[in-house]
Phi, psi and omega in degrees: 000127179281156182226172177091195185281333181232088190282156183279336178222156182294148177289007182253010185239134175247118179253117173276115186256142180254113182284339182282311190275343182062045179207156176293141176244359176183155175221151170230130176249138186233166177283328176241168181302141171278127181267330185193152173228138180235130178239142177238177181304330193231351189226151166243135178238124181250126173258117181250176187297318178239010182210151175241128181243136175241131183231155174279135184297325185287338182216003175060033177271135182295133179259313185209000000 
């Protein structure tokens, strides 16, 4: 998610970045702004204004 006056990406997109390979390994697009992201060893939790989404970390498939 980009920040500042000229963000690199829209605030509705989450990009999971691999620092070792220097490339994105997954993207999630939403209809509303992403307010926060929490990562665990096996899950990604995306907090939006009116919804919370839970994804598996290894393939970004929606769990709930």
